[in-house]
C-alpha positions in Angstrom: -76.7 -151.9 -174.7 -76.5 -147.9 -176.0 -79.7 -147.7 -176.9 -82.2 -146.9 -174.8 -84.7 -146.3 -178.1 -88.6 -146.9 -176.9 -89.4 -150.4 -178.3 -93.5 -151.2 -179.8 -94.7 -154.8 -179.6 -97.8 -155.5 -181.2 -98.9 -159.7 -181.7 -98.0 -161.6 -178.7 -98.9 -164.9 -179.6 -96.3 -168.2 -179.0 -94.3 -166.0 -180.5 -94.6 -162.6 -180.3 -95.0 -163.0 -176.7 -91.8 -164.3 -176.0 -90.1 -162.2 -178.0 -91.4 -158.8 -176.5 -90.9 -160.8 -172.6 -87.1 -161.1 -174.0 -86.3 -157.6 -175.1 -88.2 -156.5 -171.5 -86.2 -158.5 -169.9 -83.1 -157.2 -171.5 -83.6 -153.6 -170.6 -85.6 -152.4 -173.0 -88.4 -150.0 -172.6 -91.3 -152.2 -174.6 -94.9 -151.0 -175.0 -97.4 -153.8 -176.1 -100.8 -154.0 -177.5 -102.9 -157.9 -178.3 -106.4 -158.3 -178.7 -106.4 -160.4 -176.4 -106.2 -159.0 -172.7 -104.5 -162.2 -171.2 -101.5 -162.2 -173.3 -101.0 -158.9 -172.1 -100.8 -159.0 -169.2 -98.5 -161.7 -169.4 -96.1 -159.6 -170.4 -96.6 -156.6 -168.7 -95.7 -158.8 -165.9 -91.9 -158.4 -166.6 -92.1 -154.7 -167.2 -94.5 -153.5 -170.4 -96.7 -151.1 -171.1 -100.1 -151.7 -171.8 -101.6 -149.4 -174.9 -105.1 -150.0 -176.4 -104.2 -150.1 -180.1 -101.7 -150.5 -182.6 -101.6 -146.8 -182.8 -101.4 -145.5 -179.1 -97.8 -148.4 -179.8 -96.8 -146.8 -182.5 -96.9 -143.1 -181.6 -94.6 -144.1 -178.5 -92.3 -145.9 -180.1 -88.9 -145.4 -181.6 -89.2 -148.9 -183.7 -92.5 -151.3 -183.4 -92.4 -154.8 -183.7 -95.4 -156.9 -185.2 -95.6 -161.0 -185.3 -99.0 -161.8 -186.9 -100.4 -164.9 -188.4 -101.7 -164.3 -191.9 -100.9 -161.6 -194.3 -104.9 -159.8 -194.4 -104.0 -159.6 -190.4 -100.6 -157.6 -191.0 -102.6 -156.0 -193.5 -105.1 -154.7 -191.0 -103.2 -153.8 -188.0 -100.8 -151.3 -189.8 -103.3 -149.5 -192.5 -106.3 -150.3 -191.2 -108.2 -147.5 -188.8 -106.0 -147.1 -185.1 -103.7 -149.1 -187.2 -99.8 -148.5 -186.5 -99.2 -146.2 -189.7 -101.5 -144.2 -188.0 -98.9 -143.5 -185.2 -96.0 -144.1 -186.4 -93.1 -141.0 -186.1 -90.8 -139.5 -188.9 -87.5 -142.0 -188.9 -89.4 -144.3 -187.1 -88.9 -148.5 -188.2 -91.9 -150.5 -188.6 -90.5 -154.5 -188.6 -92.9 -157.1 -189.5 -91.6 -160.4 -188.3 -95.3 -162.3 -189.7 -94.9 -164.7 -191.9 -96.9 -163.7 -195.0 -96.2 -163.5 -199.0 -93.8 -160.7 -200.3 -96.6 -158.7 -201.9 -98.3 -157.8 -198.7 -95.3 -156.8 -197.3 -93.8 -154.4 -200.0 -97.8 -153.1 -200.4 -96.9 -152.3 -196.0 -93.7 -150.6 -197.0 -95.0 -148.6 -199.6 -97.4 -146.2 -197.1 -95.1 -147.2 -194.3 -92.2 -144.8 -196.4 -94.9 -142.4 -197.3 -95.1 -141.5 -194.3 -91.5 -140.7 -193.7 -90.9 -144.0 -192.0 -88.6 -147.2 -192.5 -89.6 -151.3 -193.1 -88.0 -154.3 -192.6 -89.5 -157.6 -192.4 -87.8 -159.6 -190.7 -89.6 -163.3 -190.1 -87.4 -165.8 -188.1 -86.8 -169.5 -187.5 -86.4 -171.6 -185.0 -89.6 -171.8 -182.5 -91.3 -170.6 -179.1 -88.1 -171.7 -176.7 -85.6 -169.5 -178.6 -87.8 -167.1 -179.2 -88.0 -166.4 -174.9 -84.2 -166.1 -174.5 -83.2 -164.7 -177.7 -81.9 -167.3 -179.9 -84.0 -167.3 -183.6 -83.0 -166.9 -187.2 -83.6 -163.8 -188.5 -84.4 -163.5 -191.9 -84.0 -159.9 -192.9 -85.4 -157.8 -196.3 -84.8 -153.8 -196.2 -82.4 -151.0 -196.1 -79.3 -151.7 -195.4 -78.6 -148.9 -193.7 -81.9 -148.8 -191.4 -80.8 -153.2 -191.1 -77.8 -151.3 -189.6 -79.4 -148.9 -187.5 -81.5 -151.1 -185.8 -78.6 -154.4 -185.6 -79.1 -153.9 -181.4 -82.5 -154.5 -181.2 -82.1 -157.4 -184.2 -79.7 -159.1 -182.1 -81.0 -158.9 -179.2 -84.0 -161.4 -180.7 -81.9 -163.9 -182.8 -78.5 -165.3 -182.3 -77.9 -165.7 -186.5 -79.4 -163.1 -188.7 -79.0 -163.0 -192.6 -79.6 -160.1 -195.0 -81.9 -161.2 -197.7 -82.3 -158.2 -200.0 -84.5 -155.7 -200.5 -87.3 -155.1 -198.7 -89.7 -158.7 -198.8 -86.6 -160.9 -200.0 -86.4 -161.7 -196.0 -90.9 -163.2 -196.5 -89.6 -164.9 -199.1 -86.4 -166.5 -197.8 -89.0 -167.5 -195.6 -91.6 -169.2 -197.5 -89.1 -171.1 -199.5 -87.8 -172.1 -196.1 -91.0 -173.5 -194.5 -91.7 -174.7 -198.2 -88.9 -177.5 -197.7 -89.6 -177.4 -193.8 -93.0 -178.4 -193.5 -93.6 -180.8 -196.7 -90.9 -182.6 -194.9 -92.9 -183.2 -191.5 -95.4 -184.0 -193.9 -93.4 -186.7 -195.8 -91.5 -188.5 -192.6 -95.6 -188.5 -191.6 -96.2 -190.6 -194.8 -93.0 -192.6 -194.1 -93.8 -193.4 -190.9 -97.7 -194.2 -191.4 -96.9 -196.2 -194.5 -94.4 -198.4 -192.2 -96.4 -198.7 -189.0 -98.9 -200.2 -191.4 -96.9 -202.7 -192.9 -95.8 -203.9 -189.3 -93.0 -202.3 -188.3 -92.1 -200.7 -185.3 -91.8 -196.4 -184.6 -88.3 -197.4 -183.3 -87.0 -199.2 -185.7 -87.8 -196.5 -188.4 -86.4 -193.9 -186.2 -83.5 -196.1 -185.2 -82.9 -196.9 -189.2 -84.1 -193.0 -191.2 -81.6 -191.2 -188.6 -78.5 -192.6 -189.8 -79.1 -192.5 -193.3 -79.9 -189.7 -195.8 -83.2 -189.5 -194.4 -81.9 -188.5 -191.2 -84.1 -184.2 -190.6 -84.6 -181.9 -188.1 -88.9 -183.1 -187.6 -87.9 -186.6 -187.7 -85.2 -186.0 -184.7 -87.2 -183.4 -182.8 -90.9 -183.0 -183.4 -91.8 -186.6 -183.9 -90.0 -188.4 -180.6 -91.7 -185.3 -178.5 -94.8 -185.3 -180.3 -96.4 -188.5 -182.3 -94.5 -191.4 -180.9 -95.6 -191.0 -177.7 -99.4 -189.0 -178.6 -98.6 -185.1 -177.5 -99.7 -183.7 -180.0 -99.7 -179.8 -177.8 -98.9 -177.3 -180.4 -94.9 -175.5 -180.8 -95.9 -174.4 -184.4 -99.3 -175.1 -185.4 -100.9 -177.2 -187.8 -102.6 -174.1 -189.9 -99.8 -172.3 -189.6 -97.9 -174.6 -191.7 -101.1 -175.1 -193.8 -101.3 -171.0 -194.2 -97.0 -171.4 -195.2 -97.7 -174.0 -197.6 -100.3 -172.1 -199.0 -98.5 -169.2 -199.6 -95.0 -170.7 -201.0 -97.2 -173.0 -203.1 -99.0 -169.1 -204.5 -95.4 -167.3 -204.7 -94.0 -170.6 -206.6 -97.3 -170.5 -209.0 -97.2 -166.3 -209.6 -93.4 -167.3 -210.6 -94.3 -169.7 -213.2 -92.2 -172.6 -211.3 -94.3 -175.5 -210.4 -94.3 -176.7 -206.8 -95.3 -180.5 -206.6 -94.4 -181.6 -203.8 -95.6 -178.3 -201.8 -99.1 -178.8 -203.2 -99.4 -182.0 -202.3 -98.3 -181.2 -199.0 -100.2 -178.4 -198.8 -103.5 -180.8 -199.5 -102.5 -183.0 -196.5 -101.9 -180.1 -194.7 -105.8 -179.2 -195.8 -107.0 -182.2 -195.2 -105.7 -182.4 -191.8 -107.5 -178.3 -190.9 -110.9 -180.0 -192.6 -110.6 -182.6 -189.7 -109.9 -180.1 -186.7 -106.6 -179.8 -186.7 -105.6 -176.4 -186.8 -104.7 -175.6 -183.0 -102.8 -179.1 -182.8 -99.0 -179.3 -183.7 -97.8 -179.4 -187.3 -97.0 -183.0 -186.9 -100.8 -183.4 -186.2 -101.2 -183.8 -189.7 -99.9 -187.9 -189.6 -103.3 -188.0 -187.7 -104.8 -187.9 -191.6 -102.8 -190.5 -192.2 -103.2 -192.8 -189.3 -107.3 -192.6 -190.3 -106.2 -193.9 -193.2 -104.4 -196.9 -192.2 -105.9 -197.7 -188.4 -102.9 -198.4 -187.0 -101.2 -195.0 -184.3 -97.4 -194.7 -185.1 -96.8 -194.3 -181.4 -94.1 -196.2 -179.4 -94.0 -198.5 -176.2 -92.3 -195.8 -174.4 -94.6 -193.0 -172.9 
């Protein structure tokens, strides 16, 4: 590593905690903040420093990174009292890795630029295990020169980096991506629920679908490890899938483009949220369908 710039990290959830810890392990000096003390302490065990507010993180950092749940929290953490912008140094870079809407990203970015700093939006693909080992897919929006200047930081966090365009285009790509991904997960669940109600075994459906054009990542990964064995511990929370589908369909509406399949998937996730499944894995949306069929989609092998 050629740089020893100070890194700040705000938001230490399933993804952010893994990314911040990986940065520390790779030798970066990192200062962290989260509203949950236990999340901060988990990263401090590897050598990170603690700050009491996002402003304090920014004040000691050359590059500030955030991973936060939704647009309103990103705006509050970035622009609110004791927020990141209040502490940003001139010339510093703020990298938001949250999945939010492009309008919020650009609003925050305008304020960041007015302070003489720079902003990138870099949402990610893949889950917590990849975050913990620097194997994420990065979708980058912002000034190409700023992207290049932060390349060593980005390449510590991700194994693939795609430049998507000016600020806001990273999150736009992520929303389009998650529209497909989350809707696909819901569709596989729907098909499995119908087949199980008709008397098919999950094993037979999996064997056939994984060898036809119906094959997909969720079928091969989420369903065997979650649905079929009844383990809905979150890899990607259902509440986040619900949020992303809502943002994606709202983006489509703002552009005058229909999002019929995405809207249906969003409604299924809304029912799951009403059933208090938000903290479970996104595959738990199948439970809404199982409640209708009365037949759980489980294999005999547990």
